[in-house]
Backbone as CSV, one residue per row, in Angstrom:
resi,resn,N_x,N_y,N_z,CA_x,CA_y,CA_z,C_x,C_y,C_z
1,MET,131.582,117.222,63.165,130.326,117.393,61.947,130.003,116.159,61.743
2,ALA,128.319,116.659,62.054,127.270,115.156,62.298,126.888,114.878,60.710
3,THR,126.949,114.162,59.944,126.057,113.763,58.898,124.986,113.077,58.860
4,THR,123.860,113.889,57.973,122.540,113.553,57.843,122.367,111.932,57.320
5,PRO,121.696,111.157,57.847,121.201,110.139,57.171,120.645,109.825,55.573
6,THR,121.052,109.224,54.441,120.757,109.357,53.299,119.779,108.107,53.237
7,LYS,118.787,108.411,52.131,117.788,107.177,52.106,118.497,105.906,51.805
8,HIS,119.690,105.997,51.464,120.761,104.593,51.326,120.922,103.408,52.758
9,ASP,121.147,104.852,53.522,121.563,104.467,54.897,120.617,103.819,55.260
10,THR,119.566,104.886,55.822,118.081,104.029,56.431,117.359,103.028,56.053
11,ALA,117.521,102.740,54.578,117.475,101.682,54.111,118.345,100.529,54.406
12,GLY,119.801,100.661,54.814,120.482,99.846,55.016,120.065,99.565,56.608
13,THR,120.066,100.152,57.476,119.673,99.823,58.763,118.541,99.194,58.678
14,MET,117.272,99.610,58.198,115.783,99.213,58.139,115.927,97.255,57.826
15,GLY,116.934,97.188,56.577,117.386,95.969,56.202,117.991,95.176,57.047
16,ASP,119.126,95.763,57.793,119.620,95.041,58.636,118.659,94.509,59.843
17,ARG,118.087,95.506,60.799,116.912,95.464,61.616,116.038,94.228,61.278
18,ALA,115.321,94.338,59.901,114.744,93.310,59.743,115.212,91.868,59.628
19,LYS,116.811,91.930,59.297,117.312,91.012,59.256,117.122,89.925,60.493
20,GLN,117.749,91.000,61.449,118.008,90.675,62.977,116.368,90.156,63.314
21,ALA,115.640,90.853,62.706,113.969,90.399,63.218,113.548,89.280,63.501
22,VAL,114.351,88.561,61.613,114.040,87.124,61.316,114.788,86.110,62.125
23,ASP,116.073,86.529,62.078,117.157,85.937,62.368,116.857,85.470,64.210
24,THR,116.060,86.393,65.326,115.602,86.473,66.159,114.236,85.315,66.006
25,THR,113.474,85.534,65.229,112.769,84.984,65.113,112.544,83.794,65.015
26,THR,113.777,83.406,63.491,114.084,82.054,63.495,114.516,80.895,64.508
27,ASP,115.578,81.938,65.369,116.052,81.539,66.390,115.333,80.934,67.553
28,LYS,114.027,81.993,67.770,113.108,81.571,68.941,112.325,80.694,68.280
29,ALA,111.849,80.342,67.386,111.288,78.396,66.252,111.984,77.451,66.790
30,LYS,113.081,77.784,66.488,114.259,76.420,66.715,114.375,76.179,68.346
31,ASP,114.200,76.928,69.024,114.221,77.107,70.229,113.356,76.209,70.507
32,PHE,112.000,76.731,70.398,110.584,76.205,70.473,110.367,74.382,70.166
33,ALA,110.804,74.206,68.771,110.917,73.293,68.002,111.332,72.203,69.217
34,GLY,112.778,72.709,69.161,113.514,71.563,70.027,112.949,71.383,71.333
35,ASN,112.577,72.392,71.976,112.019,72.192,73.048,110.387,70.890,73.231
36,VAL,109.750,71.386,72.050,108.659,70.357,72.012,109.349,69.170,71.641
37,THR,110.132,68.948,70.476,110.889,67.703,70.132,111.399,66.818,71.738
38,ASP,112.136,67.611,72.719,112.743,67.092,73.838,111.382,66.517,74.697
39,LYS,110.364,67.408,74.773,109.687,67.203,76.013,108.323,66.474,75.398
40,ALA,108.389,65.843,73.857,108.052,64.471,72.806,108.648,63.306,73.371
41,LYS,109.790,63.239,73.447,110.933,62.218,73.796,110.473,61.609,75.126
42,ASP,110.691,62.552,76.056,110.612,62.817,77.545,109.035,61.766,77.708
43,PHE,108.235,62.286,77.158,107.025,62.013,77.362,107.055,60.412,77.088
44,ALA,107.388,60.082,75.610,107.455,58.416,75.180,108.249,57.825,75.877
45,GLY,109.571,58.194,75.859,110.266,57.715,77.474,109.358,57.099,78.052
46,ASN,108.540,58.013,78.736,108.064,57.687,80.329,107.069,56.666,79.985
47,VAL,106.166,57.100,78.841,105.232,55.890,78.495,106.431,54.352,78.085
48,ALA,106.919,54.560,77.512,107.564,52.941,77.341,108.061,52.692,79.123
49,ASP,108.929,53.555,79.621,108.852,52.701,81.017,107.889,52.397,81.395
50,ARG,106.565,52.763,81.613,105.470,52.520,82.192,105.103,51.032,81.504
51,ALA,105.106,51.015,80.236,104.437,49.948,79.417,105.771,48.327,79.781
52,ARG,106.707,48.927,79.932,107.754,47.649,80.285,107.740,47.454,81.700
53,ASP,107.132,48.390,82.818,107.032,48.419,84.207,105.660,47.781,84.527
54,ALA,104.731,47.336,83.372,103.390,46.885,83.558,103.806,45.548,82.992
55,ALA,104.272,45.181,82.226,104.370,44.084,81.552,105.586,43.069,82.458
56,SER,106.233,43.846,82.705,107.168,43.109,84.056,106.201,42.562,85.431
57,THR,105.470,43.540,85.197,104.723,43.314,86.755,103.547,42.015,86.242
58,VAL,103.165,42.105,85.184,101.979,41.172,84.486,102.846,39.582,84.655
59,GLY,104.185,39.708,83.921,104.763,38.501,84.023,105.113,37.897,85.018
60,ARG,105.483,38.770,86.361,105.868,38.295,87.690,104.722,37.418,88.270
61,GLN,103.404,37.937,87.984,102.275,37.860,87.984,102.098,36.643,87.595
62,ALA,102.187,36.322,86.536,101.876,35.121,85.913,102.865,33.856,86.082
63,GLU,104.112,34.209,86.134,104.580,33.250,87.140,104.605,33.008,88.498
64,ASN,103.885,33.442,89.324,103.290,33.702,90.554,102.053,32.467,90.390
65,ALA,100.982,32.792,89.541,100.475,32.315,89.506,100.648,30.313,89.026
66,THR,101.415,30.213,88.118,102.277,29.336,87.441,102.849,28.331,88.861
67,HIS,103.337,29.192,89.289,103.654,28.595,90.466,102.898,28.083,91.545
68,ALA,101.553,28.835,91.911,100.946,28.008,92.809,100.000,27.163,92.221
69,VAL,100.015,27.172,90.922,99.030,25.682,90.620,100.116,24.957,90.855
70,GLY,101.070,24.956,90.267,101.738,23.788,90.387,101.661,23.464,91.851
71,SER,101.923,24.304,93.075,101.984,23.637,94.604,100.615,23.150,94.788
72,GLY,99.301,23.573,94.390,98.028,23.417,94.510,98.255,21.873,93.649
73,MET,98.584,20.822,92.492,98.356,20.496,92.195,99.842,18.877,92.755
74,GLU,100.622,19.445,93.358,101.259,18.679,94.410,100.659,18.367,95.618
75,SER,99.675,19.235,96.364,99.152,19.281,97.491,98.022,18.405,97.038
76,LEU,97.279,18.170,96.050,96.079,17.323,94.928,96.719,16.236,95.204
77,ALA,97.804,16.041,94.779,98.112,14.749,94.676,98.208,13.853,96.248
78,ASP,99.202,14.792,97.307,99.070,14.235,98.727,97.555,13.688,98.687
79,THR,96.808,14.652,98.867,95.494,14.622,99.832,94.974,12.940,98.419
80,LEU,95.026,13.291,97.545,94.531,11.722,96.662,95.327,10.340,97.343
81,ARG,96.340,10.646,97.132,97.054,9.657,98.216,97.032,9.139,99.147
82,ASP,96.377,10.020,100.248,96.039,9.911,101.822,94.769,9.219,101.292
83,LYS,93.716,9.588,100.742,92.140,9.866,100.776,92.002,8.437,100.197
84,ALA,92.513,7.775,99.186,91.892,7.080,97.924,92.672,5.606,98.513
85,PRO,91.932,4.935,97.974,92.315,3.165,98.563,93.766,2.929,98.336
86,HIS,94.064,2.269,98.588,95.342,1.785,98.563,96.362,0.538,97.828
87,LYS,95.059,-0.356,97.855,94.921,-1.869,97.125,93.959,-1.640,96.199
88,GLY,94.051,-2.978,94.822,93.459,-3.155,93.815,93.210,-1.921,92.765
89,VAL,92.256,-2.345,92.037,92.282,-1.466,90.823,92.264,0.175,90.923
90,LEU,91.352,0.715,92.053,91.099,2.037,92.289,92.519,2.112,92.657
91,GLY,92.972,1.895,93.767,93.941,2.338,94.425,95.603,2.114,93.232
92,ASN,95.323,1.577,91.997,96.301,1.781,91.102,95.904,2.854,90.321
93,ALA,94.822,2.923,89.952,94.412,4.184,89.079,94.822,5.432,90.163
94,ALA,94.531,5.235,91.291,94.805,6.809,92.114,96.082,7.041,92.059
95,SER,96.986,5.878,92.626,98.619,6.222,92.762,98.979,6.912,91.174
96,THR,98.815,6.263,90.143,98.848,6.374,88.833,98.878,8.231,88.644
97,VAL,97.314,8.436,88.928,97.060,9.943,88.902,97.525,10.741,89.917
98,ALA,97.988,10.195,91.213,98.904,11.139,92.139,100.076,11.411,91.725
99,SER,100.648,10.404,90.885,102.003,10.762,90.587,102.262,11.724,88.958
100,GLY,101.080,11.580,88.705,101.045,12.521,87.490,100.745,13.906,87.892
101,LEU,99.753,13.815,88.707,99.895,15.281,89.041,100.748,16.114,89.641
102,GLU,101.450,14.797,90.709,102.684,15.362,91.372,104.226,15.726,90.367
103,SER,104.099,14.661,89.787,105.558,15.523,88.308,104.845,16.681,88.174
104,SER,103.357,16.828,87.353,103.475,18.209,86.646,103.191,19.214,87.553
105,GLY,102.758,19.151,88.796,102.772,20.312,89.896,104.405,20.261,89.710
106,HIS,105.351,19.647,89.795,106.877,19.504,90.312,107.446,20.837,88.776
107,TYR,106.858,20.428,87.692,107.189,20.405,85.913,106.683,22.259,86.391
108,LEU,105.270,22.457,86.517,105.210,23.737,86.535,105.996,24.480,87.753
109,GLN,105.929,24.054,88.921,107.302,24.942,89.945,108.186,25.133,89.631
110,GLU,108.963,24.410,88.531,110.482,24.285,88.257,110.896,25.264,86.914
111,GLU,109.961,25.026,86.119,110.122,25.504,84.768,109.385,26.544,84.606
112,GLY,108.086,27.034,84.910,107.520,28.524,84.848,106.860,28.434,83.273
113,LEU,106.198,29.664,83.271,106.078,29.721,81.690,107.104,29.670,80.453
114,LYS,108.000,30.294,80.977,109.303,30.487,79.779,110.033,29.285,79.547
115,GLY,109.705,27.883,80.579,110.168,26.752,80.354,109.561,26.030,79.793
116,MET,108.025,26.322,79.899,107.304,25.593,79.046,107.056,26.207,77.669
117,ALA,106.897,27.368,77.619,107.601,27.642,76.213,108.773,27.417,75.549
118,ASP,109.565,27.503,75.861,111.008,26.543,75.426,110.743,24.805,75.198
119,ASP,109.960,24.470,75.897,109.820,22.991,75.834,109.416,22.856,74.677
120,ILE,107.671,23.737,74.329,106.868,23.479,73.192,107.396,23.956,72.239
121,THR,108.423,24.985,72.199,109.648,25.514,71.060,109.861,24.264,70.239
122,ASN,110.945,23.925,71.614,111.658,22.493,70.986,110.917,21.302,70.591
123,LEU,109.908,20.904,70.913,108.983,20.046,70.271,108.151,20.302,68.986
124,ILE,108.015,21.611,68.910,107.846,21.774,67.789,108.805,21.797,66.415
125,ARG,109.518,22.167,66.566,111.050,22.724,65.870,111.454,20.753,65.404
126,ARG,111.202,19.627,66.616,111.547,18.408,66.058,110.976,17.584,65.548
127,ASN,109.272,18.062,65.622,108.325,17.803,65.024,107.323,18.733,64.226
128,PRO,108.003,19.486,63.110,106.865,20.384,62.620,105.917,19.703,61.872
129,LEU,105.569,18.577,60.865,104.232,18.119,60.657,103.601,17.898,61.677
130,PRO,103.869,16.913,62.587,102.793,16.666,63.424,102.142,18.063,64.246
131,ALA,102.972,18.846,64.144,102.799,20.006,65.389,101.657,21.292,64.092
132,LEU,102.026,20.682,62.711,101.245,21.637,61.823,99.641,21.249,61.855
133,LEU,100.143,19.794,61.947,98.456,19.115,61.541,97.537,19.286,63.126
134,VAL,98.269,19.268,64.376,97.169,19.436,65.318,97.216,20.955,65.051
135,GLY,97.892,22.063,64.884,97.823,23.162,64.630,96.142,23.477,63.920
136,VAL,96.395,22.790,62.922,95.123,22.809,61.992,93.890,22.096,62.831
137,ALA,93.918,21.022,63.226,92.918,20.326,64.123,92.110,21.744,65.223
138,VAL,93.368,22.177,65.550,92.701,22.839,67.022,91.728,24.185,66.041
139,GLY,92.117,24.773,65.042,91.679,25.786,64.473,90.512,25.206,63.814
140,TYR,90.530,24.254,63.156,89.113,23.889,62.635,87.891,23.264,63.995
141,ILE,88.588,23.108,64.960,87.457,22.863,65.897,86.941,23.721,66.683
142,ILE,87.688,24.999,66.820,87.777,26.347,67.282,86.460,26.853,66.609
143,ALA,86.834,26.955,65.181,85.527,27.308,63.849,84.826,27.283,63.982
144,ARG,84.693,25.473,64.101,83.364,24.730,64.543,82.463,25.196,65.361
145,ALA,83.512,25.212,66.609,82.681,25.560,67.690,81.867,26.944,68.026
146,THR,82.515,27.832,66.812,82.018,29.417,67.239,81.112,29.862,66.196
147,THR,81.227,28.795,65.239,79.846,28.735,64.139,78.640,28.322,64.300
148,ARG,78.848,27.454,65.496,77.515,26.882,65.207,76.583,27.898,65.843
149,SER,75.144,27.525,65.851,74.024,28.314,66.766,73.341,27.450,67.126
């Protein structure tokens, strides 16, 4: 014998259905939010990877350019030695300039930008007051040069 549902049973079933609908909607919303969060993380990771790759490429190009400048300076030193007079005051001056170019070019090739930055950092650490004064002087000169009409 079948029993007929009472108002209380129908209300309970409807309440259960409503609760299930809310639970289902909540689960779908959580899944959607999780998917959006995952996609945002993936996108941010891809952007960070691309930025890192671009910075690495720029760094390599700067190092290559520094190496090329150093090589050019050494080549210029050789040319100066070949073409300049070998005796007298001009010969001594040319030899001194050529030696300076050659040693500077060699330094650029060997140390690169990172080595130069390390050397400058060490120089500033050893001589903080003169470095500060040089910084103030350079800032003053730049300010004067940019404010003149």
